[in-house]
Backbone bond lengths (Angstrom), bond angles and torsions (degrees), N, CA, C in turn:
res aa  C-N    CA-C-N  psi(-1)  N-CA   C-N-CA  omega(-1)  CA-C   N-CA-C  phi
1 M - - - 1.459 - - 1.523 111.20 -
2 A 1.344 116.17 -40.31 1.460 120.20 179.77 1.522 110.34 -64.22
3 H 1.341 115.71 -38.28 1.454 119.35 179.89 1.535 110.58 -66.17
4 E 1.325 116.55 -39.24 1.459 120.42 179.37 1.523 110.22 -64.18
5 Q 1.324 117.23 -40.21 1.460 120.84 177.80 1.529 111.08 -63.88
6 E 1.322 115.14 -36.03 1.460 119.42 177.51 1.519 110.71 -65.25
7 L 1.345 116.49 -40.07 1.459 120.75 178.74 1.527 110.87 -65.88
8 I 1.315 116.82 -40.51 1.464 121.39 178.96 1.525 110.37 -63.17
9 L 1.352 115.72 -41.33 1.463 120.50 179.17 1.522 110.86 -63.77
10 K 1.329 117.23 -41.95 1.459 121.11 178.41 1.524 110.78 -63.06
11 F 1.331 114.80 -41.23 1.462 119.75 179.72 1.526 110.33 -63.24
12 D 1.327 116.97 -48.26 1.461 121.14 -178.75 1.532 111.41 -62.67
13 T 1.330 116.21 -38.05 1.469 120.07 177.26 1.519 110.59 -64.26
14 M 1.322 115.73 -42.56 1.455 121.94 179.30 1.528 111.35 -60.53
15 V 1.324 116.36 -46.39 1.461 120.93 -179.61 1.530 110.71 -67.73
16 G 1.337 116.23 -38.10 1.461 119.89 177.98 1.516 112.37 -61.53
17 E 1.327 116.37 -40.97 1.458 120.94 177.79 1.519 110.99 -65.88
18 E 1.314 116.29 -37.02 1.460 120.46 -179.08 1.527 111.12 -66.28
19 R 1.335 117.77 -34.18 1.469 120.89 179.48 1.524 111.93 -62.87
20 E 1.336 116.54 -25.28 1.458 120.47 -177.36 1.529 112.78 -86.99
21 K 1.321 117.01 -4.56 1.458 120.45 -177.62 1.529 111.22 -71.87
22 K 1.322 115.07 159.49 1.461 120.93 179.20 1.521 111.23 -64.03
23 E 1.335 116.10 -36.72 1.457 120.80 178.85 1.536 108.65 -123.78
24 P 1.319 117.60 74.67 1.465 120.46 -177.04 1.529 111.84 -69.40
25 T 1.312 115.76 157.67 1.454 121.39 174.95 1.522 108.49 -122.12
26 N 1.318 117.28 147.46 1.458 121.64 179.61 1.526 111.21 -96.12
27 L 1.318 116.22 18.33 1.458 121.62 -173.94 1.525 113.22 -56.04
28 F 1.340 117.48 -35.22 1.464 120.54 -173.33 1.525 113.05 -107.47
29 E 1.317 117.60 13.99 1.455 120.32 -178.14 1.533 110.97 -77.30
30 G 1.335 116.26 143.69 1.459 121.74 172.72 1.512 116.02 77.14
31 W 1.323 118.00 17.73 1.464 119.91 -179.31 1.523 110.57 -80.28
32 S 1.332 116.05 144.11 1.463 121.15 176.29 1.522 109.32 -77.10
33 D 1.348 116.91 164.44 1.472 120.65 177.94 1.519 111.20 -58.90
34 E 1.334 116.76 -37.82 1.459 120.25 179.91 1.524 111.12 -64.27
35 E 1.328 116.44 -41.44 1.464 120.56 178.95 1.525 110.69 -67.54
36 K 1.329 116.74 -36.78 1.464 120.30 179.39 1.527 110.58 -63.74
37 V 1.323 116.20 -45.84 1.471 120.83 -179.26 1.523 110.37 -63.81
38 S 1.344 115.80 -44.44 1.464 119.99 -179.62 1.517 110.96 -61.33
39 Y 1.319 116.33 -41.83 1.463 120.88 -179.75 1.524 111.01 -64.68
40 M 1.324 116.86 -47.97 1.455 120.60 -176.56 1.524 111.75 -64.30
41 R 1.331 117.10 -32.72 1.464 120.21 179.62 1.528 111.84 -70.75
42 Q 1.346 116.02 -23.90 1.462 119.45 178.89 1.528 112.46 -77.21
43 L 1.323 116.18 -8.14 1.454 119.94 -175.40 1.526 113.28 -93.43
44 E 1.300 116.11 16.26 1.451 120.62 -178.22 1.526 112.02 -93.88
45 F 1.335 115.82 14.21 1.455 120.83 -179.61 1.525 109.76 -104.48
46 N 1.298 116.90 146.20 1.459 121.83 177.29 1.530 109.90 -89.84
47 L 1.303 116.34 145.02 1.456 120.98 177.36 1.521 109.08 -65.84
48 P 1.333 118.68 125.55 1.470 119.97 -178.36 1.515 111.64 -66.28
49 Q 1.311 115.88 155.12 1.458 121.17 177.80 1.533 109.71 -69.75
50 Y 1.299 115.76 146.52 1.456 119.47 -179.86 1.520 110.30 -122.10
51 S 1.310 115.83 161.51 1.465 122.31 173.67 1.523 107.55 -124.18
52 E 1.306 115.85 167.07 1.463 119.38 179.40 1.519 109.71 -75.73
53 A 1.325 115.98 125.70 1.460 120.63 -179.10 1.528 110.19 -77.73
54 P 1.343 117.99 154.45 1.471 121.35 178.85 1.527 111.05 -54.53
55 N 1.335 116.72 142.76 1.466 118.63 -176.32 1.528 113.30 -86.27
56 L 1.315 118.53 -27.81 1.472 122.57 178.26 1.524 112.28 54.76
57 E 1.322 116.68 33.97 1.460 120.29 -177.31 1.529 112.48 -66.33
58 D 1.334 116.79 -18.96 1.460 119.67 179.35 1.524 111.79 -81.10
59 K 1.328 116.69 -6.70 1.460 121.19 179.63 1.530 110.23 -93.02
60 E 1.312 116.43 135.22 1.452 120.97 177.73 1.524 108.88 -111.94
61 V 1.329 115.66 124.40 1.455 121.41 179.04 1.525 107.79 -114.20
62 P 1.324 119.00 121.83 1.464 121.40 179.72 1.524 111.39 -54.16
63 D 1.350 115.88 148.32 1.459 120.83 -176.28 1.529 113.59 -89.43
64 S 1.314 116.15 30.03 1.468 120.52 174.68 1.522 108.94 -157.97
65 V 1.328 115.35 160.05 1.455 121.12 177.23 1.521 107.66 -151.68
66 I 1.327 116.99 150.52 1.466 121.11 178.36 1.527 108.92 -114.60
67 F 1.308 115.83 117.37 1.461 122.46 175.60 1.525 107.47 -96.98
68 D 1.326 116.59 103.89 1.466 122.05 -177.77 1.530 109.34 -88.90
69 V 1.317 116.18 121.62 1.472 120.84 -176.74 1.521 111.45 -108.40
70 T 1.322 117.98 8.46 1.459 121.20 -173.20 1.524 112.91 -64.95
71 D 1.327 117.54 -38.56 1.467 121.93 -177.94 1.525 109.64 -100.06
72 P 1.348 118.24 108.79 1.471 121.00 -178.62 1.528 113.53 -58.31
73 E 1.324 117.42 -28.57 1.457 120.92 -178.28 1.533 111.71 -71.54
74 K 1.323 117.64 -23.31 1.463 121.72 -177.51 1.521 113.02 -110.13
75 I 1.321 117.18 -3.67 1.462 120.76 -169.40 1.530 112.71 -62.23
76 Q 1.332 117.67 -42.97 1.460 119.21 -177.31 1.526 111.33 -68.36
77 K 1.331 117.24 -41.00 1.467 121.28 178.04 1.519 110.06 -63.98
78 N 1.337 117.03 -43.55 1.462 120.77 178.08 1.526 111.10 -61.68
79 Y 1.328 115.77 -36.90 1.462 120.72 -177.66 1.526 111.11 -66.50
80 V 1.312 117.11 -47.87 1.463 121.05 -179.88 1.535 110.29 -59.42
81 A 1.328 116.41 -41.09 1.467 120.32 179.47 1.531 110.92 -66.04
82 S 1.337 116.96 -37.78 1.463 120.82 -178.64 1.525 111.58 -68.06
83 I 1.328 116.52 -43.61 1.469 119.86 177.70 1.529 110.12 -64.97
84 G 1.326 116.59 -39.22 1.457 120.17 177.29 1.519 111.72 -62.05
85 H 1.311 116.40 -37.04 1.469 120.85 178.28 1.527 110.48 -65.58
86 Y 1.324 116.73 -45.56 1.465 120.44 -179.97 1.522 111.08 -62.76
87 R 1.323 117.22 -42.62 1.465 120.59 179.26 1.525 110.79 -65.63
88 S 1.328 117.12 -38.39 1.467 120.62 178.91 1.524 110.58 -64.22
89 W 1.333 116.42 -39.47 1.470 120.43 177.67 1.514 110.48 -61.54
90 Q 1.322 116.68 -42.73 1.458 120.34 176.86 1.529 110.81 -64.46
91 Y 1.312 116.63 -42.86 1.469 121.19 -175.08 1.526 112.18 -63.19
92 V 1.331 117.48 -47.68 1.469 119.45 -175.64 1.526 111.69 -69.37
93 G 1.324 118.25 -20.26 1.453 120.78 179.19 1.511 114.04 -96.56
94 S 1.330 116.72 -1.20 1.461 121.08 -178.31 1.528 110.80 -79.69
95 D 1.331 116.15 149.17 1.462 119.76 176.67 1.527 112.04 -106.18
96 R 1.350 116.11 4.34 1.470 119.47 175.72 1.526 108.29 -141.82
97 R 1.339 115.06 118.02 1.455 120.87 -177.66 1.529 108.79 -134.13
98 F 1.304 116.46 135.20 1.459 120.61 -176.78 1.529 109.19 -126.12
99 E 1.325 115.10 144.70 1.461 120.44 179.96 1.520 109.47 -126.61
100 F 1.328 116.01 130.72 1.462 122.78 179.04 1.521 107.81 -114.52
101 G 1.321 116.11 111.69 1.454 118.96 -175.36 1.520 109.54 68.80
102 S 1.324 116.16 -140.11 1.470 119.86 -178.17 1.522 112.95 -117.68
103 K 1.344 117.57 3.64 1.454 119.16 -173.46 1.528 114.75 -123.49
104 Q 1.310 118.14 -29.15 1.453 120.08 -174.29 1.523 111.94 -110.80
105 R 1.318 114.79 132.30 1.453 121.28 177.30 1.525 109.55 -129.30
106 T 1.299 115.04 150.31 1.450 120.92 173.94 1.518 107.82 -137.72
107 F 1.312 116.20 151.38 1.464 118.71 -176.93 1.515 109.33 -158.59
108 V 1.321 114.89 154.88 1.461 119.16 177.38 1.526 108.16 -80.82
109 T 1.309 116.31 157.84 1.454 119.94 178.28 1.525 109.47 -68.89
110 R 1.288 115.27 159.50 1.461 120.52 -179.40 1.530 109.77 -66.82
111 S 1.311 116.79 154.74 1.467 120.36 -175.89 1.521 113.02 -82.87
112 T 1.314 117.05 -18.92 1.468 120.69 -179.43 1.518 110.05 -140.72
113 G 1.323 115.33 167.86 1.457 120.13 173.09 1.517 113.65 110.80
114 T 1.308 114.95 157.30 1.458 122.68 177.33 1.517 108.88 -131.61
115 F 1.315 116.26 135.57 1.468 121.66 -178.36 1.527 108.94 -116.00
116 V 1.319 116.08 142.52 1.470 120.38 175.95 1.524 108.85 -114.20
117 F 1.334 115.54 114.30 1.467 122.57 -179.22 1.525 107.25 -98.45
118 Y 1.342 116.02 100.36 1.464 121.15 -176.60 1.530 111.72 -86.28
119 Y 1.314 114.34 141.00 1.460 122.83 168.62 1.523 107.27 -114.14
120 R 1.327 116.99 135.07 1.465 119.76 176.71 1.526 109.12 -125.04
121 Y 1.318 114.75 127.51 1.468 121.47 175.87 1.528 107.45 -138.74
122 K 1.335 115.75 115.30 1.466 122.31 -176.05 1.531 109.11 54.09
123 H 1.347 117.87 -118.54 1.466 120.20 -178.42 1.524 112.81 -99.11
124 F 1.338 116.97 10.89 1.463 120.88 179.77 1.526 110.77 -101.95
125 L 1.324 115.86 136.68 1.460 122.44 177.21 1.528 107.75 -130.84
126 V 1.338 116.12 121.23 1.463 121.71 179.80 1.524 108.12 -124.94
127 G 1.331 116.33 119.05 1.462 120.46 -178.70 1.517 111.66 -111.42
128 L 1.322 117.68 109.65 1.467 121.17 177.11 1.525 109.30 -70.05
129 I 1.321 116.71 130.41 1.460 122.00 178.72 1.522 108.06 -92.86
130 V 1.331 116.91 109.58 1.463 123.08 -171.55 1.528 110.06 -109.09
131 D 1.329 117.25 125.09 1.459 120.91 174.44 1.529 108.66 -71.63
132 G 1.321 115.98 125.98 1.459 119.87 -174.23 1.505 114.81 -65.49
133 Q 1.320 118.47 -31.33 1.458 120.93 -174.93 1.525 112.40 -75.22
134 C 1.327 117.28 -44.84 1.467 119.10 -176.25 1.521 113.29 -107.50
135 G 1.328 118.06 -11.11 1.458 120.45 179.21 1.519 113.88 76.85
136 W 1.330 117.69 11.18 1.464 120.74 -179.69 1.522 110.69 -82.91
137 V 1.322 115.11 144.60 1.460 120.92 175.97 1.526 108.33 -86.89
138 E 1.323 116.12 124.19 1.466 121.51 -177.23 1.521 112.58 -98.71
139 G 1.319 117.23 -15.96 1.454 121.06 -178.67 1.512 109.72 165.83
140 A 1.340 116.57 -154.05 1.462 119.06 -177.87 1.524 111.43 -159.25
141 I 1.316 113.94 156.43 1.455 122.62 169.30 1.524 106.28 -107.05
142 T 1.316 117.69 127.59 1.459 120.25 178.81 1.522 109.71 -119.62
143 R 1.331 114.90 146.15 1.464 119.23 -179.91 1.524 109.41 -145.15
144 N 1.318 115.18 130.48 1.453 121.57 174.03 1.521 106.39 -98.66
145 V 1.326 116.39 102.50 1.459 121.28 -173.93 1.525 111.20 -62.41
146 R 1.313 117.14 -29.44 1.465 120.31 -176.36 1.525 112.65 -69.07
147 D 1.347 116.83 -44.92 1.468 118.98 -177.92 1.530 113.34 -108.85
148 G 1.335 117.34 -0.54 1.454 120.75 175.28 1.514 115.80 79.53
149 L 1.334 118.46 5.08 1.460 121.35 179.86 1.523 110.67 -73.54
150 E 1.316 116.46 135.75 1.463 121.80 179.02 1.519 109.38 -133.66
151 S 1.329 116.63 139.82 1.466 121.76 179.85 1.523 109.56 -132.14
152 V 1.325 115.80 152.51 1.461 122.44 175.17 1.525 106.80 -119.81
153 L 1.319 116.83 114.47 1.462 122.48 -174.98 1.519 110.44 -111.54
154 Q 1.317 117.47 139.13 1.455 122.27 177.83 1.522 109.59 -130.73
155 F 1.326 116.30 137.65 1.457 120.20 175.25 1.521 109.83 -67.08
156 A 1.324 116.63 149.85 1.465 121.25 179.83 1.521 109.59 -55.77
157 R 1.321 117.17 138.41 1.455 122.60 179.30 1.526 109.68 -84.06
158 K 1.314 115.76 148.15 1.462 121.03 179.98 1.527 110.52 -91.38
159 G 1.327 116.38 130.44 1.458 120.80 178.20 1.514 112.02 58.66
160 S 1.319 115.44 -127.82 1.465 120.81 -178.54 1.528 112.23 -101.09
161 S 1.329 116.67 19.59 1.466 119.96 -179.68 1.528 110.59 -59.28
162 P 1.318 117.61 133.83 1.470 120.09 179.61 1.526 111.37 -70.78
163 D 1.308 115.99 161.53 1.456 120.37 177.39 1.522 109.95 -61.08
164 Y 1.327 116.55 136.60 1.463 120.91 174.96 1.523 109.53 -82.83
165 I 1.321 115.99 -38.14 1.456 122.01 -178.08 1.531 108.77 -97.79
166 R 1.307 116.46 112.88 1.463 121.65 -178.12 1.530 109.24 -96.27
167 S 1.286 116.03 94.17 1.458 121.24 179.50 1.517 108.99 -153.02
168 A 1.332 116.04 140.41 1.460 120.83 178.82 1.524 111.02 -68.13
169 R 1.331 116.62 -16.88 1.474 120.42 -178.38 1.527 112.31 -94.28
170 T 1.319 118.20 -0.03 1.464 120.94 -174.24 1.524 112.23 -62.94
171 Y 1.330 114.90 130.68 1.465 122.04 173.50 1.528 106.93 -110.22
172 T 1.324 117.58 123.63 1.466 121.39 -179.50 1.519 110.44 -90.66
173 L 1.320 115.91 122.59 1.460 121.85 179.96 1.524 110.94 -69.71
174 A 1.305 116.41 162.36 1.470 120.97 -176.81 1.520 112.61 -79.03
175 Y 1.324 118.11 -8.79 1.464 121.61 -177.83 1.521 109.50 -131.19
176 D 1.356 115.44 156.80 1.461 118.99 177.11 1.522 109.00 -87.44
177 G 1.304 115.87 -175.30 1.457 119.01 -171.73 1.511 116.41 -96.91
178 N 1.342 118.47 13.31 1.466 117.18 -178.67 1.521 111.12 -82.28
179 Y 1.327 115.11 167.56 1.460 120.31 -171.33 1.522 114.51 -76.37
180 T 1.300 118.60 -8.27 1.464 120.34 -177.20 1.522 112.15 -75.15
181 K 1.333 117.71 -12.15 1.457 119.92 -177.75 1.523 112.49 -84.09
182 G 1.312 117.67 -15.31 1.457 120.55 179.58 1.516 110.93 -117.62
183 E 1.326 116.20 -143.61 1.461 121.24 178.13 1.524 110.07 -84.62
184 N 1.344 116.44 161.75 1.453 119.86 168.75 1.526 108.12 -59.53
185 I 1.319 115.96 143.25 1.459 119.97 -175.20 1.517 112.01 -55.11
186 S 1.330 116.88 -40.56 1.465 120.68 -177.01 1.534 112.79 -71.40
187 K 1.322 117.80 -10.00 1.467 120.76 179.48 1.523 112.77 -98.77
188 I 1.319 116.00 -7.50 1.461 120.03 -178.23 1.527 110.29 -78.93
189 K 1.315 116.66 129.81 1.456 121.38 175.54 1.526 108.54 -87.30
190 I 1.321 116.13 131.31 1.457 120.51 178.88 1.529 109.42 -123.99
191 G 1.297 115.42 143.66 1.454 121.96 -178.48 1.521 108.59 175.02
192 I 1.315 117.42 179.85 1.459 120.92 -177.45 1.525 111.01 -60.76
193 W 1.325 117.49 -46.28 1.462 120.00 -178.79 1.513 111.21 -63.89
194 Q 1.332 117.31 -44.47 1.466 121.20 -179.21 1.533 111.10 -63.11
195 L 1.333 115.90 -40.25 1.461 120.09 179.98 1.532 110.88 -64.79
196 C 1.326 116.44 -47.53 1.465 120.52 179.47 1.523 111.09 -62.26
197 N 1.317 116.72 -41.11 1.459 121.13 179.38 1.527 111.10 -62.68
198 A 1.338 117.12 -39.41 1.470 121.26 179.16 1.533 110.79 -66.07
199 I 1.331 116.40 -42.64 1.463 119.95 178.98 1.522 110.26 -62.65
200 E 1.313 116.88 -45.02 1.463 120.75 -179.59 1.524 111.41 -66.26
201 G 1.349 117.35 -39.91 1.455 120.92 -178.77 1.517 112.63 -63.52
202 I 1.352 116.44 -41.69 1.465 120.23 179.22 1.523 110.89 -78.93
203 G 1.326 116.24 -40.11 1.459 120.06 -178.19 1.519 113.69 -67.49
204 D 1.321 117.14 -24.96 1.468 121.51 -177.80 1.532 112.19 -87.01
205 F 1.344 115.93 -7.14 1.470 119.10 -178.11 1.527 110.54 -77.51
206 V 1.330 115.12 129.39 1.463 121.22 178.11 1.527 108.41 -125.60
207 P 1.340 118.57 112.49 1.462 121.40 -179.98 1.538 111.28 -53.83
208 G 1.329 115.08 133.30 1.456 119.68 178.69 1.509 114.08 85.73
209 K 1.330 117.12 -12.63 1.464 120.30 179.87 1.524 112.61 -119.93
210 S 1.328 117.16 -40.76 1.462 120.54 179.58 1.521 110.63 -70.97
211 K 1.327 117.06 147.43 1.461 121.81 -177.12 1.525 112.24 -69.95
212 S 1.323 117.57 -32.76 1.468 120.62 -178.10 1.516 110.25 -147.16
213 E 1.326 115.51 161.37 1.462 120.86 178.71 1.532 110.12 -76.65
214 P 1.324 117.81 160.58 1.468 120.70 178.93 1.527 111.59 -57.92
215 D 1.321 116.09 148.46 1.456 121.79 177.33 1.535 109.05 -62.92
216 P 1.345 118.48 130.25 1.473 120.36 178.57 1.526 113.51 -52.53
217 M 1.338 117.06 -31.35 1.458 119.34 -179.41 1.525 111.33 -65.26
218 Q 1.330 117.70 -29.53 1.458 120.16 177.45 1.531 110.36 -65.82
219 W 1.312 116.71 -37.17 1.462 120.50 175.10 1.523 110.27 -64.78
220 Q 1.338 115.81 -42.46 1.460 119.57 -178.73 1.522 111.26 -59.06
221 I 1.324 116.32 -40.57 1.463 120.69 -179.42 1.532 110.38 -62.21
222 L 1.324 116.90 -47.13 1.471 119.53 -179.69 1.521 111.88 -66.16
223 I 1.329 116.84 -36.76 1.470 120.15 178.72 1.523 110.98 -67.02
224 L 1.328 117.34 -39.27 1.464 120.57 177.82 1.524 110.87 -63.35
225 Y 1.324 116.77 -44.98 1.465 120.59 -179.64 1.532 112.41 -68.39
226 G 1.338 116.50 -28.08 1.456 120.14 -176.75 1.517 114.20 -94.50
227 P 1.341 117.89 -103.32 1.471 120.27 -173.01 1.525 115.25 -64.15
228 E 1.341 118.54 -31.14 1.470 118.26 178.72 1.521 110.76 -67.02
229 A 1.324 116.89 -45.63 1.466 120.02 177.01 1.521 110.56 -66.08
230 G 1.345 115.93 -28.60 1.453 119.82 -179.94 1.509 113.47 -67.92
231 R 1.330 118.13 -24.70 1.465 119.30 -177.29 1.517 113.76 -111.91
232 I 1.329 118.85 -16.93 1.468 120.70 -178.68 1.527 108.66 -122.66
233 N 1.306 117.04 112.08 1.463 120.46 -175.11 1.524 113.26 -64.12
234 Y 1.322 117.88 -32.86 1.458 119.50 179.26 1.528 110.75 -65.61
235 I 1.329 117.67 -33.29 1.454 120.74 174.96 1.522 109.59 -71.01
236 F 1.326 116.12 -42.84 1.467 121.02 178.57 1.524 111.25 -58.75
237 D 1.319 117.28 -40.57 1.468 120.19 179.07 1.528 111.27 -58.18
238 R 1.340 116.39 -40.37 1.471 120.65 -178.93 1.528 111.32 -74.52
239 T 1.316 117.01 -44.22 1.460 118.96 -178.75 1.532 110.72 -65.73
240 K 1.316 116.90 -39.47 1.463 120.21 177.49 1.521 110.41 -62.85
241 M 1.325 116.84 -46.11 1.459 121.12 179.95 1.528 111.55 -60.21
242 S 1.337 116.60 -35.65 1.463 120.34 -176.68 1.524 112.69 -67.48
243 L 1.333 116.72 -15.52 1.464 120.60 -177.53 1.523 112.83 -99.06
244 S 1.313 116.46 10.90 1.457 120.33 179.40 1.530 110.80 -74.09
245 V 1.333 116.81 135.87 1.465 120.52 177.61 1.523 110.81 -87.70
246 D 1.327 117.22 -0.47 1.464 120.25 179.18 1.519 111.51 -63.06
247 N 1.340 116.34 -27.97 1.467 119.86 178.82 1.529 111.45 -96.38
248 G 1.340 115.46 14.72 1.457 119.27 178.28 1.515 113.38 88.19
249 G 1.339 116.76 -5.31 1.448 120.03 179.52 1.504 114.55 77.13
250 H 1.331 117.05 8.24 1.467 119.60 -176.28 1.529 112.68 -118.16
251 V 1.324 117.60 -1.90 1.458 120.81 -178.65 1.523 109.40 -96.08
252 A 1.325 116.39 115.51 1.466 120.75 -178.47 1.527 110.23 -85.44
253 V 1.327 115.89 153.60 1.462 121.82 176.31 1.525 107.99 -124.41
254 K 1.317 116.10 172.91 1.458 121.40 179.24 1.524 109.94 -128.75
255 I 1.316 115.60 155.47 1.455 121.05 172.67 1.522 107.61 -75.91
256 P 1.335 120.14 126.44 1.476 120.97 -179.79 1.521 111.62 -54.99
257 A 1.320 115.92 142.60 1.471 121.12 -177.45 1.527 111.80 -59.21
258 D 1.339 117.61 -32.34 1.465 119.02 -176.98 1.529 112.42 -74.38
259 L 1.339 118.41 -8.94 1.462 120.71 176.03 1.524 111.89 -92.42
260 E 1.314 117.02 -17.52 1.463 120.26 -177.16 1.525 113.18 -58.04
261 P 1.348 119.54 -44.42 1.475 118.97 179.15 1.525 113.20 -61.19
262 F 1.338 116.99 -28.93 1.461 119.01 179.77 1.523 111.16 -69.65
263 V 1.326 117.11 -31.22 1.466 120.61 175.81 1.526 110.01 -73.13
264 L 1.327 116.32 -46.88 1.460 120.82 -175.24 1.530 112.55 -71.21
265 N 1.335 117.63 -27.10 1.468 121.35 -178.68 1.525 112.13 -107.66
266 Y 1.313 116.58 21.94 1.458 119.73 -171.34 1.525 113.51 -62.22
267 L 1.326 116.66 -39.11 1.467 119.11 -178.37 1.523 110.92 -59.82
268 K 1.327 116.89 -45.68 1.460 119.91 -178.20 1.521 111.04 -67.92
269 L 1.330 116.56 -39.91 1.453 120.03 179.30 1.531 110.76 -67.02
270 S 1.328 116.38 -32.51 1.464 120.02 177.45 1.526 110.36 -64.45
271 K 1.337 115.70 -44.89 1.463 119.77 178.06 1.524 110.36 -61.76
272 C 1.304 115.67 -36.64 1.465 120.34 178.34 1.524 110.23 -63.16
273 G 1.345 115.97 -43.65 1.451 119.85 179.91 1.523 112.54 -61.82
274 I 1.313 116.35 -42.05 1.461 120.73 177.84 1.528 110.41 -62.89
275 A 1.338 115.87 -41.28 1.464 119.64 179.04 1.525 111.02 -60.91
276 V 1.333 115.91 -38.48 1.467 120.15 178.61 1.531 110.15 -60.21
277 L 1.326 115.92 -49.57 1.459 120.13 -176.77 1.526 112.30 -66.96
278 D 1.325 116.43 -25.88 1.466 120.77 177.09 1.520 112.41 -87.50
279 G 1.335 116.74 -1.01 1.451 120.80 179.68 1.516 113.96 72.12
280 K 1.328 116.61 26.36 1.462 121.02 -178.48 1.525 110.84 -109.03
281 E 1.324 114.08 163.85 1.457 119.56 176.26 1.521 109.34 -88.18
282 F 1.321 115.74 146.13 1.463 120.17 174.21 1.515 107.02 -131.23
283 F 1.313 119.43 -138.29 1.457 118.73 -178.52 1.514 112.20 -86.74
284 M 1.345 116.64 -3.86 1.452 120.17 177.21 1.529 109.61 -115.43
285 S 1.314 114.89 156.49 1.457 118.93 174.39 1.525 107.90 -72.77
286 K 1.304 116.89 166.74 1.462 120.48 -177.63 1.517 111.40 -59.08
287 E 1.325 116.74 -39.45 1.458 119.97 -178.25 1.527 111.82 -67.10
288 R 1.317 117.28 -40.58 1.457 120.91 -176.40 1.518 112.03 -66.72
289 R 1.318 117.38 -29.59 1.445 120.08 -174.91 1.526 112.58 -68.72
290 Q 1.320 117.86 -19.29 1.456 120.40 177.61 1.518 110.92 -59.77
291 E 1.325 117.30 -40.80 1.456 120.19 -179.30 1.525 110.90 -65.02
292 V 1.328 116.35 -39.09 1.458 119.35 178.46 1.527 110.11 -62.41
293 Y 1.323 115.83 -41.91 1.470 120.14 -179.87 1.519 110.92 -59.69
294 T 1.328 118.33 -44.07 1.449 119.82 -175.85 1.515 111.98 -66.54
295 R 1.314 118.42 -22.42 1.458 120.62 -179.66 1.528 112.51 -87.97
296 F 1.311 118.43 -19.16 1.460 120.42 -174.62 1.515 110.80 -130.89
297 Y 1.328 116.71 58.71 1.447 117.33 -172.52 1.523 113.46 -86.98
298 W 1.346 119.10 -13.60 1.468 114.12 -177.47 1.506 112.05 -78.97
299 R 1.309 118.59 -37.15 1.462 119.79 173.13 1.516 110.02 -163.95
300 F 1.354 116.48 158.73 1.463 121.51 173.65 1.511 107.76 -110.03
């Protein structure tokens, strides 16, 4: 019991120090004593030694992929292949790659490049425009294959930020691409129907003709299935599961509430992971960073 109290005290001290930081995170707020003890006990492991992973610079991976969701029987297989393609594109363009044992690799995102993650449903095609360095979605290219209409959409820029998408056809949406414009991530229902509805809702929007812009939550759904699942395996596990036809394709699932902070604080946790591999201190002690590593092993 005394040891558990000591662990709780260490945890509370750690969180208290984090609140005073210039860029605090709410990742550890609201935890019960049992969760605090369980977490602290997991930090008794040493970070395994790593080696430099193969660079594969001779391999060329196209900077776009089409995830076709039209056939429910093939949707999950198509999805896994699409995420694998996006991760491979990031991997071959990265300048830092690490290998732990023979099965797990982690790597930083590439320093340059733009990727287009296309979704296709019936005659609608929606391509998320993803910045290769940070993995953020800057907008989308939409195309209605049936009538040939094509639009270029960009999220509202913050402050004096220049346009990311340089096109005379660009339409700037009234909202930016962060998660505060829609529902909390843990409240969003994801599944085959929700995914198809989001693709159709965004793909059917025509600037100057449609009465209103797409619902921000529809963007959130596509972003979760695309770049978020591409960088966080726990998100990928949920999005992949949601596309199973074993439940008839009509049962929606949700992202667990305890994973939401990892999505919202990903940039800071990524920097923490890099600091660990470089043997430097960041906002966590050396022991605490092991837990962060185990949650984000595909890339930082």
